[in-house]
N, C-alpha and C positions, 0 to 999 in steps of 0.2 A: 505493497500501499504505500503512496505516494505521502507524504506530507507538504505543507504550507512552506512556502519560502519566502525569502524577508527581502527586501528591496529598497535602498536606502535613492532617493534623486538626489545626485548630484549639486543638481541648479538649488532646489527650497525647502529638501531633506523631509519631505513629506515619505512615509514610510506606506510601501504599497505592498500586498500579501497575493499570493497565486501558488498555479503549480510550475508559471514559467516567469523569464522579466514581460513584463508590459512592453507596450511600443513608444510609449510614451507616455510621463506624471496627465494624472486625472487633475491635477492643479495648476501647475504654469507648460507643461504640454513640453517640455525637455525631455531628448531622450538618453541620457547617461547616467545608470545607478550604479551603485553599488553592492554587494548581497551581502546581507547580513552574516557570517557566516552559521551553523550550527554553535551549540554551548554557551552563546552570549545572555539567552533569559528572553528571548526574540515573543519566544511561544508560548514563553509564561504571562510576559507582561502584556504580553497581545490577545490573548485569550480568558482574561478574567475575570472579565466580564460574564463569560459562559460557563464559567466555572460557580459564581457567586461570592468572590473571595475580595472584594470590592471596595 
């Protein structure tokens, strides 16, 4: 099973999640992203509302 990957827009620092890198930033339309590496806590941070530990 594939997990979500997290990508940070290099222009505006918005974080996008998905199975693949987005084509463009939804906020500023930039196309350069840096992937957050596994083990950075991104999953825990971005899914905490789904688990109820706000």
